[in-house]
MDAnalysis code that builds the backbone (N, CA, C; Angstrom):
import MDAnalysis as mda
import numpy as np

u = mda.Universe.empty(312, n_residues=104, atom_resindex=np.repeat(np.arange(104), 3), trajectory=True)
u.add_TopologyAttr("name", ["N", "CA", "C"] * 104)
u.add_TopologyAttr("resid", np.arange(1, 105))
u.add_TopologyAttr("resname", ["UNK", "UNK", "UNK", "UNK", "UNK", "UNK", "UNK", "UNK", "UNK", "UNK", "UNK", "UNK", "UNK", "UNK", "UNK", "UNK", "UNK", "UNK", "UNK", "UNK", "UNK", "UNK", "UNK", "UNK", "UNK", "UNK", "UNK", "UNK", "UNK", "UNK", "UNK", "UNK", "UNK", "UNK", "UNK", "UNK", "UNK", "UNK", "UNK", "UNK", "UNK", "UNK", "UNK", "UNK", "UNK", "UNK", "UNK", "UNK", "UNK", "UNK", "UNK", "UNK", "UNK", "UNK", "UNK", "UNK", "UNK", "UNK", "UNK", "UNK", "UNK", "UNK", "UNK", "UNK", "UNK", "UNK", "UNK", "UNK", "UNK", "UNK", "UNK", "UNK", "UNK", "UNK", "UNK", "UNK", "UNK", "UNK", "UNK", "UNK", "UNK", "UNK", "UNK", "UNK", "UNK", "UNK", "UNK", "UNK", "UNK", "UNK", "UNK", "UNK", "UNK", "UNK", "UNK", "UNK", "UNK", "UNK", "UNK", "UNK", "UNK", "UNK", "UNK", "UNK"])
u.atoms.positions = np.array([
    [41.637, 25.288, 56.988],
    [41.685, 24.229, 55.860],
    [40.681, 22.962, 56.096],
    [40.420, 22.909, 57.158],
    [39.167, 21.859, 57.598],
    [37.923, 22.452, 57.128],
    [37.604, 23.546, 57.342],
    [36.285, 23.865, 57.098],
    [36.110, 24.103, 55.471],
    [37.205, 24.349, 54.777],
    [37.301, 24.273, 53.477],
    [36.987, 22.889, 52.744],
    [37.788, 22.018, 53.507],
    [37.534, 20.507, 53.159],
    [35.982, 20.192, 53.441],
    [35.589, 20.599, 54.343],
    [34.067, 20.159, 54.737],
    [32.992, 20.759, 53.646],
    [33.402, 21.879, 53.339],
    [32.468, 22.681, 52.186],
    [32.661, 21.936, 50.779],
    [33.949, 21.513, 50.642],
    [34.153, 20.937, 49.392],
    [33.346, 19.446, 49.491],
    [33.499, 18.788, 50.388],
    [32.618, 17.494, 50.598],
    [31.260, 17.606, 50.577],
    [30.705, 18.797, 51.214],
    [29.322, 19.004, 51.173],
    [28.854, 19.510, 49.805],
    [29.546, 20.246, 49.100],
    [29.531, 20.666, 47.637],
    [29.303, 19.389, 46.606],
    [30.407, 18.502, 46.857],
    [30.624, 17.209, 46.093],
    [29.258, 16.240, 46.360],
    [28.885, 16.240, 47.679],
    [27.698, 15.349, 48.140],
    [26.450, 15.849, 47.313],
    [26.318, 17.331, 47.443],
    [25.064, 18.055, 46.875],
    [25.229, 17.550, 45.376],
    [26.418, 17.789, 44.810],
    [26.462, 17.465, 43.320],
    [25.987, 16.139, 43.038],
    [26.571, 15.091, 43.761],
    [26.139, 13.769, 43.448],
    [24.535, 13.418, 43.745],
    [24.000, 14.178, 44.814],
    [22.594, 14.008, 44.996],
    [21.907, 14.430, 44.022],
    [22.335, 15.762, 43.216],
    [21.607, 16.298, 42.032],
    [21.612, 15.401, 41.053],
    [22.982, 14.809, 40.598],
    [23.072, 13.992, 39.824],
    [22.264, 12.836, 39.616],
    [22.099, 12.233, 40.883],
    [21.431, 10.810, 41.153],
    [19.814, 11.170, 41.005],
    [19.281, 12.367, 41.310],
    [17.966, 12.849, 41.039],
    [17.885, 13.099, 39.748],
    [18.508, 13.540, 38.914],
    [18.545, 13.762, 37.358],
    [18.382, 12.301, 36.631],
    [19.165, 11.309, 37.271],
    [19.128, 9.913, 36.828],
    [17.923, 9.338, 36.986],
    [17.445, 9.688, 38.050],
    [16.237, 9.133, 38.457],
    [15.014, 9.519, 37.603],
    [14.968, 10.897, 37.296],
    [14.014, 11.624, 36.542],
    [14.226, 11.003, 35.096],
    [15.305, 10.941, 34.677],
    [15.589, 10.465, 33.306],
    [15.036, 9.110, 33.092],
    [15.264, 8.161, 34.108],
    [14.677, 6.798, 34.232],
    [13.121, 6.708, 34.139],
    [12.680, 7.621, 34.839],
    [10.969, 7.751, 34.985],
    [10.586, 8.163, 33.638],
    [11.211, 9.253, 33.065],
    [10.675, 9.598, 31.780],
    [10.972, 8.502, 30.881],
    [11.853, 7.790, 30.568],
    [12.205, 6.549, 29.742],
    [11.003, 5.632, 29.946],
    [10.616, 5.270, 31.303],
    [9.637, 4.404, 31.660],
    [8.284, 4.942, 31.171],
    [7.942, 6.262, 31.213],
    [6.743, 6.841, 30.821],
    [6.777, 6.676, 29.230],
    [7.702, 6.925, 28.620],
    [7.657, 6.899, 27.020],
    [7.516, 5.370, 26.615],
    [8.154, 4.527, 27.333],
    [7.972, 3.061, 27.044],
    [6.391, 2.760, 27.257],
    [5.728, 3.233, 28.320],
    [4.566, 2.909, 28.537],
    [3.596, 3.476, 27.496],
    [3.901, 4.702, 27.293],
    [3.104, 5.432, 26.256],
    [3.287, 4.587, 24.813],
    [4.397, 4.041, 24.572],
    [4.902, 3.375, 23.093],
    [3.826, 2.060, 23.226],
    [3.936, 1.355, 24.412],
    [3.104, 0.103, 24.619],
    [1.660, 0.443, 24.518],
    [1.174, 1.477, 25.031],
    [-0.204, 1.913, 24.997],
    [-0.536, 2.133, 23.453],
    [0.312, 2.939, 22.807],
    [0.066, 3.330, 21.415],
    [-0.108, 1.905, 20.449],
    [0.800, 1.217, 20.989],
    [0.705, -0.286, 20.063],
    [-0.386, -1.172, 20.451],
    [-0.958, -1.165, 21.612],
    [-2.219, -1.693, 21.951],
    [-3.539, -1.263, 21.288],
    [-3.353, 0.250, 21.381],
    [-4.473, 0.772, 20.511],
    [-4.407, 0.497, 19.198],
    [-3.271, 0.607, 18.586],
    [-3.145, 0.412, 17.057],
    [-3.509, -0.996, 16.673],
    [-3.127, -2.045, 17.716],
    [-3.649, -3.338, 17.354],
    [-5.077, -3.508, 17.556],
    [-5.735, -2.618, 18.452],
    [-7.139, -2.771, 18.534],
    [-7.893, -2.282, 17.470],
    [-7.298, -1.237, 16.865],
    [-8.027, -0.515, 15.716],
    [-7.695, -1.440, 14.472],
    [-6.665, -2.047, 14.473],
    [-6.346, -3.046, 13.345],
    [-7.274, -3.970, 13.472],
    [-7.569, -4.671, 14.580],
    [-8.883, -5.849, 14.709],
    [-10.077, -5.371, 14.417],
    [-10.219, -4.168, 15.047],
    [-11.718, -3.413, 14.716],
    [-11.789, -3.326, 13.189],
    [-10.769, -2.940, 12.462],
    [-10.780, -2.773, 10.851],
    [-11.200, -4.084, 10.261],
    [-10.366, -5.119, 10.959],
    [-10.336, -6.353, 10.194],
    [-11.984, -6.900, 10.344],
    [-12.370, -6.717, 11.709],
    [-13.738, -7.257, 11.817],
    [-14.867, -6.507, 10.972],
    [-14.649, -5.191, 10.834],
    [-15.616, -4.486, 10.094],
    [-15.554, -4.950, 8.482],
    [-14.289, -5.017, 8.074],
    [-14.089, -5.586, 6.732],
    [-14.785, -7.082, 6.610],
    [-14.750, -7.831, 7.559],
    [-15.250, -9.043, 7.437],
    [-16.719, -9.048, 7.439],
    [-17.272, -8.197, 8.157],
    [-18.649, -7.926, 8.502],
    [-19.129, -7.351, 7.181],
    [-18.633, -6.342, 6.627],
    [-19.040, -6.011, 5.278],
    [-18.967, -7.186, 4.049],
    [-17.885, -7.781, 4.140],
    [-17.647, -9.135, 3.311],
    [-18.874, -9.943, 3.426],
    [-19.143, -10.369, 4.843],
    [-20.367, -11.107, 5.129],
    [-21.758, -10.584, 4.502],
    [-21.828, -9.492, 4.871],
    [-23.249, -8.680, 4.321],
    [-23.491, -8.617, 2.899],
    [-22.086, -8.502, 2.171],
    [-22.164, -8.544, 0.672],
    [-22.447, -9.886, 0.323],
    [-21.887, -10.877, 0.939],
    [-21.841, -12.218, 0.343],
    [-23.403, -12.510, 0.605],
    [-23.971, -12.216, 1.773],
    [-25.538, -12.424, 2.003],
    [-26.412, -11.845, 1.200],
    [-26.127, -10.602, 0.642],
    [-26.884, -9.990, -0.368],
    [-26.852, -10.575, -1.642],
    [-25.583, -11.015, -2.124],
    [-25.378, -11.653, -3.167],
    [-26.236, -13.042, -3.084],
    [-26.203, -13.709, -2.196],
    [-26.808, -14.892, -2.156],
    [-28.267, -14.667, -2.281],
    [-28.936, -13.579, -1.565],
    [-30.281, -13.625, -1.636],
    [-30.711, -13.161, -3.073],
    [-29.689, -12.150, -3.992],
    [-29.820, -11.970, -4.924],
    [-30.033, -13.094, -6.062],
    [-28.953, -14.046, -5.862],
    [-28.942, -15.333, -6.664],
    [-30.370, -16.011, -6.357],
    [-30.545, -16.260, -5.076],
    [-31.912, -17.034, -4.911],
    [-33.070, -16.277, -5.502],
    [-33.246, -14.903, -5.449],
    [-34.285, -14.175, -6.231],
    [-34.199, -14.557, -7.693],
    [-33.231, -14.707, -8.312],
    [-32.873, -14.738, -9.900],
    [-33.380, -16.322, -10.198],
    [-32.888, -17.239, -9.309],
    [-33.300, -18.506, -9.536],
    [-35.002, -18.781, -9.302],
    [-35.397, -18.110, -8.392],
    [-36.875, -17.977, -8.219],
    [-37.459, -17.386, -9.511],
    [-37.048, -16.412, -10.062],
    [-37.656, -15.742, -11.247],
    [-37.364, -16.784, -12.485],
    [-36.309, -17.280, -12.518],
    [-36.293, -18.147, -13.658],
    [-37.026, -19.321, -13.567],
    [-37.349, -19.991, -12.242],
    [-38.017, -21.012, -12.172],
    [-39.426, -20.670, -12.425],
    [-39.800, -19.453, -12.000],
    [-41.044, -18.811, -12.453],
    [-41.483, -18.718, -13.957],
    [-40.429, -18.261, -14.561],
    [-40.386, -17.973, -16.023],
    [-40.500, -19.373, -16.568],
    [-39.816, -20.474, -16.185],
    [-39.890, -21.756, -16.655],
    [-41.221, -22.298, -16.749],
    [-41.820, -22.232, -15.449],
    [-43.061, -22.677, -15.113],
    [-44.143, -21.932, -16.126],
    [-44.071, -20.683, -16.213],
    [-45.069, -19.983, -17.146],
    [-44.961, -20.720, -18.455],
    [-43.539, -20.820, -19.005],
    [-43.506, -21.230, -20.318],
    [-43.839, -22.727, -20.472],
    [-43.855, -23.618, -19.418],
    [-44.191, -24.789, -19.558],
    [-45.922, -24.777, -19.706],
    [-46.470, -23.890, -18.574],
    [-48.020, -23.757, -19.026],
    [-48.380, -23.455, -20.219],
    [-47.539, -22.383, -20.874],
    [-47.964, -22.084, -22.162],
    [-47.711, -23.102, -23.111],
    [-46.780, -24.086, -23.134],
    [-46.735, -25.240, -24.028],
    [-47.762, -26.186, -23.838],
    [-48.161, -26.428, -22.467],
    [-49.364, -27.388, -22.129],
    [-50.707, -26.908, -22.814],
    [-50.931, -25.457, -22.607],
    [-52.060, -24.954, -23.282],
    [-51.910, -24.926, -24.795],
    [-50.900, -24.695, -25.348],
    [-50.850, -24.697, -26.823],
    [-50.960, -26.315, -27.172],
    [-50.699, -27.422, -26.472],
    [-50.677, -28.690, -26.837],
    [-52.094, -29.115, -26.724],
    [-52.840, -28.469, -25.715],
    [-54.309, -28.921, -25.613],
    [-55.031, -28.235, -26.764],
    [-54.765, -26.911, -27.124],
    [-55.536, -26.203, -28.097],
    [-55.144, -27.098, -29.510],
    [-53.966, -27.678, -29.657],
    [-53.649, -28.437, -30.783],
    [-54.590, -29.591, -31.046],
    [-54.394, -30.292, -29.745],
    [-55.234, -31.609, -29.646],
    [-56.774, -31.160, -30.047],
    [-57.369, -30.149, -29.208],
    [-58.645, -29.897, -29.650],
    [-58.959, -29.572, -31.092],
    [-58.055, -29.017, -31.719],
    [-58.282, -28.553, -32.956],
    [-57.956, -29.848, -33.963],
    [-57.439, -30.896, -33.689],
    [-57.268, -32.142, -34.293],
    [-58.305, -32.960, -33.957],
    [-58.794, -32.915, -32.869],
    [-60.120, -33.559, -32.532],
    [-61.267, -32.914, -33.532],
    [-61.461, -31.596, -33.366],
    [-62.337, -30.900, -34.377],
    [-62.178, -31.337, -35.758],
    [-60.961, -31.317, -36.143],
    [-60.759, -31.799, -37.896],
    [-61.313, -33.184, -37.932],
    [-60.815, -34.019, -36.891],
    [-61.358, -35.444, -37.146],
    [-62.848, -35.729, -37.148],
    [-63.547, -34.779, -36.383],
    [-64.764, -34.997, -36.300],
    [-65.542, -34.625, -37.610],
])
């Protein structure tokens, strides 16, 4: 009976050891999963940040381009106004000369 009791105790101890090892493995697996989730979240936030930066850069480039286009339009309009003013001055000079010629 004593041998049988010893065997039962050993068997129970072995069972407890196996269960403890299984719990340790389960805890390690959970820890690894949590780590992987945290890593995925960090990667996602980095991607989001990169996407935001890219969108801002694109918006800045577009604004810069639109600003340049506006400056070009202003320059073009100024040039046009200058040409028209010069044409009016020439027309006025021509009229003045014609009036002078008539007066003579």
